Backbone atoms as SQL, in Angstrom:
CREATE TABLE atoms (id INTEGER PRIMARY KEY, chain TEXT, resi INTEGER, resn TEXT, atom TEXT, x REAL, y REAL, z REAL);
INSERT INTO atoms VALUES
  (1, 'A', 1, 'MET', 'N', 9.603, 169.118, 123.068),
  (2, 'A', 1, 'MET', 'CA', 10.061, 168.663, 121.791),
  (3, 'A', 1, 'MET', 'C', 10.158, 169.864, 120.854),
  (4, 'A', 2, 'THR', 'N', 10.767, 170.240, 119.965),
  (5, 'A', 2, 'THR', 'CA', 10.443, 171.383, 118.692),
  (6, 'A', 2, 'THR', 'C', 10.168, 170.318, 117.863),
  (7, 'A', 3, 'THR', 'N', 9.563, 170.794, 116.599),
  (8, 'A', 3, 'THR', 'CA', 9.176, 170.438, 115.978),
  (9, 'A', 3, 'THR', 'C', 10.741, 170.983, 114.489),
  (10, 'A', 4, 'PRO', 'N', 10.926, 170.203, 113.888),
  (11, 'A', 4, 'PRO', 'CA', 11.391, 170.733, 112.520),
  (12, 'A', 4, 'PRO', 'C', 10.642, 171.385, 111.635),
  (13, 'A', 5, 'ALA', 'N', 11.753, 172.375, 110.916),
  (14, 'A', 5, 'ALA', 'CA', 11.209, 173.328, 109.946),
  (15, 'A', 5, 'ALA', 'C', 10.786, 172.422, 109.306),
  (16, 'A', 6, 'SER', 'N', 10.121, 172.649, 108.108),
  (17, 'A', 6, 'SER', 'CA', 9.792, 172.259, 106.680),
  (18, 'A', 6, 'SER', 'C', 9.746, 173.429, 105.703),
  (19, 'A', 7, 'ASP', 'N', 9.982, 173.058, 104.596),
  (20, 'A', 7, 'ASP', 'CA', 9.834, 173.932, 103.040),
  (21, 'A', 7, 'ASP', 'C', 8.667, 173.085, 102.102),
  (22, 'A', 8, 'TYR', 'N', 7.631, 174.424, 101.911),
  (23, 'A', 8, 'TYR', 'CA', 6.278, 173.822, 101.308),
  (24, 'A', 8, 'TYR', 'C', 6.283, 174.206, 100.032),
  (25, 'A', 9, 'LEU', 'N', 5.968, 173.699, 98.845),
  (26, 'A', 9, 'LEU', 'CA', 5.680, 174.802, 97.563),
  (27, 'A', 9, 'LEU', 'C', 4.424, 174.066, 97.406),
  (28, 'A', 10, 'PHE', 'N', 3.336, 175.282, 97.145),
  (29, 'A', 10, 'PHE', 'CA', 1.900, 174.883, 96.516),
  (30, 'A', 10, 'PHE', 'C', 1.752, 175.824, 95.209),
  (31, 'A', 11, 'THR', 'N', 1.102, 175.208, 94.365),
  (32, 'A', 11, 'THR', 'CA', 0.462, 175.626, 93.095),
  (33, 'A', 11, 'THR', 'C', -0.887, 176.658, 93.487),
  (34, 'A', 12, 'ILE', 'N', -0.818, 177.762, 93.323),
  (35, 'A', 12, 'ILE', 'CA', -2.123, 178.394, 93.546),
  (36, 'A', 12, 'ILE', 'C', -2.982, 178.973, 92.028),
  (37, 'A', 13, 'ARG', 'N', -3.634, 178.548, 92.268),
  (38, 'A', 13, 'ARG', 'CA', -4.800, 178.877, 90.544),
  (39, 'A', 13, 'ARG', 'C', -5.950, 179.872, 90.622),
  (40, 'A', 14, 'GLY', 'N', -6.302, 180.406, 90.177),
  (41, 'A', 14, 'GLY', 'CA', -7.387, 181.406, 90.282),
  (42, 'A', 14, 'GLY', 'C', -7.380, 182.263, 90.735),
  (43, 'A', 15, 'MET', 'N', -5.765, 183.153, 90.639),
  (44, 'A', 15, 'MET', 'CA', -6.158, 184.637, 91.210),
  (45, 'A', 15, 'MET', 'C', -6.332, 185.256, 90.043),
  (46, 'A', 16, 'ASP', 'N', -6.756, 186.524, 90.447),
  (47, 'A', 16, 'ASP', 'CA', -7.284, 187.509, 89.289),
  (48, 'A', 16, 'ASP', 'C', -6.439, 188.684, 89.452),
  (49, 'A', 17, 'CYS', 'N', -5.546, 188.653, 90.822),
  (50, 'A', 17, 'CYS', 'CA', -4.723, 189.873, 90.306),
  (51, 'A', 17, 'CYS', 'C', -3.878, 189.735, 91.413),
  (52, 'A', 18, 'GLY', 'N', -2.892, 191.005, 91.650),
  (53, 'A', 18, 'GLY', 'CA', -1.669, 190.775, 92.413),
  (54, 'A', 18, 'GLY', 'C', -2.684, 190.972, 93.807),
  (55, 'A', 19, 'GLY', 'N', -3.798, 191.851, 94.257),
  (56, 'A', 19, 'GLY', 'CA', -3.579, 192.103, 95.098),
  (57, 'A', 19, 'GLY', 'C', -4.312, 190.942, 95.779),
  (58, 'A', 20, 'CYS', 'N', -4.840, 189.728, 94.852),
  (59, 'A', 20, 'CYS', 'CA', -5.231, 188.440, 95.554),
  (60, 'A', 20, 'CYS', 'C', -4.180, 187.443, 96.368),
  (61, 'A', 21, 'ALA', 'N', -3.345, 187.632, 95.529),
  (62, 'A', 21, 'ALA', 'CA', -1.576, 187.225, 95.820),
  (63, 'A', 21, 'ALA', 'C', -1.634, 187.536, 97.509),
  (64, 'A', 22, 'ARG', 'N', -1.140, 189.544, 97.332),
  (65, 'A', 22, 'ARG', 'CA', -0.837, 189.960, 98.315),
  (66, 'A', 22, 'ARG', 'C', -1.781, 189.133, 99.630),
  (67, 'A', 23, 'SER', 'N', -3.049, 188.986, 99.405),
  (68, 'A', 23, 'SER', 'CA', -4.184, 188.847, 100.770),
  (69, 'A', 23, 'SER', 'C', -3.836, 187.315, 101.098),
  (70, 'A', 24, 'ILE', 'N', -3.507, 186.488, 100.006),
  (71, 'A', 24, 'ILE', 'CA', -2.891, 185.271, 100.568),
  (72, 'A', 24, 'ILE', 'C', -1.575, 185.029, 101.167),
  (73, 'A', 25, 'GLU', 'N', -0.603, 185.741, 100.702),
  (74, 'A', 25, 'GLU', 'CA', 0.836, 186.160, 100.812),
  (75, 'A', 25, 'GLU', 'C', 0.379, 186.462, 102.903),
  (76, 'A', 26, 'ARG', 'N', -0.504, 187.524, 102.664),
  (77, 'A', 26, 'ARG', 'CA', 0.064, 188.262, 104.846),
  (78, 'A', 26, 'ARG', 'C', -1.466, 186.755, 105.153),
  (79, 'A', 27, 'GLY', 'N', -2.324, 186.150, 104.565),
  (80, 'A', 27, 'GLY', 'CA', -3.133, 185.457, 105.598),
  (81, 'A', 27, 'GLY', 'C', -2.236, 184.357, 106.041),
  (82, 'A', 28, 'VAL', 'N', -1.457, 183.818, 104.900),
  (83, 'A', 28, 'VAL', 'CA', -0.737, 182.057, 105.137),
  (84, 'A', 28, 'VAL', 'C', 0.558, 182.966, 106.450),
  (85, 'A', 29, 'ALA', 'N', 0.892, 184.002, 105.950),
  (86, 'A', 29, 'ALA', 'CA', 1.845, 184.720, 106.982),
  (87, 'A', 29, 'ALA', 'C', 1.561, 184.885, 108.536),
  (88, 'A', 30, 'GLN', 'N', 0.762, 185.310, 108.872),
  (89, 'A', 30, 'GLN', 'CA', 0.184, 185.347, 109.659),
  (90, 'A', 30, 'GLN', 'C', -0.185, 183.574, 110.889),
  (91, 'A', 31, 'LEU', 'N', 0.073, 182.742, 109.904),
  (92, 'A', 31, 'LEU', 'CA', 0.009, 181.446, 110.376),
  (93, 'A', 31, 'LEU', 'C', 1.174, 181.174, 111.869),
  (94, 'A', 32, 'GLY', 'N', 0.344, 181.139, 112.693),
  (95, 'A', 32, 'GLY', 'CA', 2.106, 180.363, 113.879),
  (96, 'A', 32, 'GLY', 'C', 2.911, 179.637, 113.132),
  (97, 'A', 33, 'GLY', 'N', 4.015, 179.689, 113.753),
  (98, 'A', 33, 'GLY', 'CA', 5.148, 178.821, 112.778),
  (99, 'A', 33, 'GLY', 'C', 5.518, 178.948, 111.558),
  (100, 'A', 34, 'VAL', 'N', 4.827, 180.539, 111.017),
  (101, 'A', 34, 'VAL', 'CA', 5.297, 180.269, 109.557),
  (102, 'A', 34, 'VAL', 'C', 6.546, 181.486, 109.757),
  (103, 'A', 35, 'GLN', 'N', 7.603, 180.750, 109.423),
  (104, 'A', 35, 'GLN', 'CA', 9.011, 181.759, 109.108),
  (105, 'A', 35, 'GLN', 'C', 9.189, 182.563, 107.866),
  (106, 'A', 36, 'THR', 'N', 8.857, 182.271, 106.654),
  (107, 'A', 36, 'THR', 'CA', 8.857, 182.903, 105.504),
  (108, 'A', 36, 'THR', 'C', 7.184, 182.285, 104.643),
  (109, 'A', 37, 'CYS', 'N', 6.777, 183.466, 104.111),
  (110, 'A', 37, 'CYS', 'CA', 5.718, 183.107, 102.938),
  (111, 'A', 37, 'CYS', 'C', 6.155, 183.864, 101.734),
  (112, 'A', 38, 'GLU', 'N', 6.040, 183.597, 100.414),
  (113, 'A', 38, 'GLU', 'CA', 5.864, 184.250, 99.654),
  (114, 'A', 38, 'GLU', 'C', 5.454, 183.864, 98.538),
  (115, 'A', 39, 'LEU', 'N', 4.669, 184.743, 97.497),
  (116, 'A', 39, 'LEU', 'CA', 3.824, 183.973, 96.652),
  (117, 'A', 39, 'LEU', 'C', 3.689, 184.740, 95.810),
  (118, 'A', 40, 'SER', 'N', 3.821, 184.180, 94.208),
  (119, 'A', 40, 'SER', 'CA', 3.950, 185.025, 93.186),
  (120, 'A', 40, 'SER', 'C', 2.704, 184.420, 92.179),
  (121, 'A', 41, 'PHE', 'N', 2.626, 185.926, 91.878),
  (122, 'A', 41, 'PHE', 'CA', 1.169, 185.923, 91.159),
  (123, 'A', 41, 'PHE', 'C', 1.552, 185.547, 89.844),
  (124, 'A', 42, 'ALA', 'N', 2.458, 185.921, 89.533),
  (125, 'A', 42, 'ALA', 'CA', 3.075, 185.587, 88.025),
  (126, 'A', 42, 'ALA', 'C', 2.907, 184.144, 87.704),
  (127, 'A', 43, 'THR', 'N', 3.588, 183.422, 88.591),
  (128, 'A', 43, 'THR', 'CA', 4.045, 181.755, 88.475),
  (129, 'A', 43, 'THR', 'C', 2.907, 180.901, 89.315),
  (130, 'A', 44, 'GLU', 'N', 2.342, 181.569, 90.072),
  (131, 'A', 44, 'GLU', 'CA', 1.328, 180.971, 90.628),
  (132, 'A', 44, 'GLU', 'C', 1.893, 179.984, 92.032),
  (133, 'A', 45, 'ARG', 'N', 2.937, 180.554, 92.103),
  (134, 'A', 45, 'ARG', 'CA', 3.917, 179.504, 93.403),
  (135, 'A', 45, 'ARG', 'C', 3.828, 180.320, 94.856),
  (136, 'A', 46, 'LEU', 'N', 3.375, 179.593, 95.640),
  (137, 'A', 46, 'LEU', 'CA', 3.517, 180.050, 97.389),
  (138, 'A', 46, 'LEU', 'C', 4.597, 179.357, 97.785),
  (139, 'A', 47, 'ARG', 'N', 5.357, 180.140, 98.514),
  (140, 'A', 47, 'ARG', 'CA', 6.390, 178.767, 99.478),
  (141, 'A', 47, 'ARG', 'C', 6.503, 179.363, 100.711),
  (142, 'A', 48, 'VAL', 'N', 6.427, 178.192, 101.323),
  (143, 'A', 48, 'VAL', 'CA', 5.929, 178.639, 103.302),
  (144, 'A', 48, 'VAL', 'C', 7.099, 177.807, 103.605),
  (145, 'A', 49, 'SER', 'N', 8.207, 178.485, 104.695),
  (146, 'A', 49, 'SER', 'CA', 8.755, 177.574, 105.615),
  (147, 'A', 49, 'SER', 'C', 8.554, 178.217, 106.980),
  (148, 'A', 50, 'GLY', 'N', 9.134, 176.963, 107.810),
  (149, 'A', 50, 'GLY', 'CA', 8.000, 177.429, 109.301),
  (150, 'A', 50, 'GLY', 'C', 8.117, 175.727, 109.852),
  (151, 'A', 51, 'THR', 'N', 7.661, 175.576, 110.933),
  (152, 'A', 51, 'THR', 'CA', 7.116, 174.670, 111.391),
  (153, 'A', 51, 'THR', 'C', 5.647, 174.467, 111.286),
  (154, 'A', 52, 'VAL', 'N', 5.251, 174.968, 110.419),
  (155, 'A', 52, 'VAL', 'CA', 3.920, 175.151, 110.477),
  (156, 'A', 52, 'VAL', 'C', 3.141, 173.675, 109.598),
  (157, 'A', 53, 'ALA', 'N', 1.864, 173.075, 110.042),
  (158, 'A', 53, 'ALA', 'CA', 1.689, 172.392, 109.158),
  (159, 'A', 53, 'ALA', 'C', 0.769, 172.117, 107.872),
  (160, 'A', 54, 'GLN', 'N', 1.555, 171.599, 106.901),
  (161, 'A', 54, 'GLN', 'CA', 0.696, 171.487, 105.389),
  (162, 'A', 54, 'GLN', 'C', -0.628, 172.145, 105.428),
  (163, 'A', 55, 'ASN', 'N', -1.570, 170.952, 106.243),
  (164, 'A', 55, 'ASN', 'CA', -2.999, 170.804, 105.924),
  (165, 'A', 55, 'ASN', 'C', -3.562, 172.306, 106.494),
  (166, 'A', 56, 'ALA', 'N', -2.547, 172.740, 107.484),
  (167, 'A', 56, 'ALA', 'CA', -2.758, 174.294, 108.334),
  (168, 'A', 56, 'ALA', 'C', -2.546, 175.457, 107.025),
  (169, 'A', 57, 'ILE', 'N', -2.276, 175.417, 106.366),
  (170, 'A', 57, 'ILE', 'CA', -1.472, 176.213, 105.066),
  (171, 'A', 57, 'ILE', 'C', -2.607, 176.152, 104.039),
  (172, 'A', 58, 'ILE', 'N', -2.968, 174.854, 103.412),
  (173, 'A', 58, 'ILE', 'CA', -3.879, 174.561, 102.907),
  (174, 'A', 58, 'ILE', 'C', -5.385, 175.212, 102.991),
  (175, 'A', 59, 'GLU', 'N', -5.826, 174.645, 104.726),
  (176, 'A', 59, 'GLU', 'CA', -7.302, 175.155, 104.678),
  (177, 'A', 59, 'GLU', 'C', -6.651, 176.793, 104.996),
  (178, 'A', 60, 'ARG', 'N', -5.887, 177.244, 105.487),
  (179, 'A', 60, 'ARG', 'CA', -5.905, 179.434, 105.187),
  (180, 'A', 60, 'ARG', 'C', -6.180, 179.492, 103.759),
  (181, 'A', 61, 'VAL', 'N', -5.399, 178.962, 103.002),
  (182, 'A', 61, 'VAL', 'CA', -5.523, 179.206, 101.699),
  (183, 'A', 61, 'VAL', 'C', -7.045, 179.386, 101.103),
  (184, 'A', 62, 'ARG', 'N', -7.783, 178.314, 101.405),
  (185, 'A', 62, 'ARG', 'CA', -8.712, 177.917, 101.114),
  (186, 'A', 62, 'ARG', 'C', -10.139, 179.174, 101.484),
  (187, 'A', 63, 'GLU', 'N', -9.910, 179.498, 102.970),
  (188, 'A', 63, 'GLU', 'CA', -10.724, 180.301, 104.083),
  (189, 'A', 63, 'GLU', 'C', -10.717, 182.048, 103.011),
  (190, 'A', 64, 'LEU', 'N', -8.929, 181.789, 102.792),
  (191, 'A', 64, 'LEU', 'CA', -8.741, 183.149, 101.856),
  (192, 'A', 64, 'LEU', 'C', -9.355, 183.274, 100.442),
  (193, 'A', 65, 'GLY', 'N', -10.028, 182.027, 99.935),
  (194, 'A', 65, 'GLY', 'CA', -10.309, 182.345, 98.696),
  (195, 'A', 65, 'GLY', 'C', -9.810, 181.890, 96.946);
């Protein structure tokens, strides 16, 4: 059975620079099941779509700081 794709939108606060945003974006994009991942440093918004679990995204962001 295939897990349906989901779209998530998170607010990510505390980033110091665009490099922080790129690190988080790359780290989340590497999770299994992620189809798209975009993080805007300016708006502090992380958009993720795919079959990845929401908790896995949150945990990865925490791991990345």
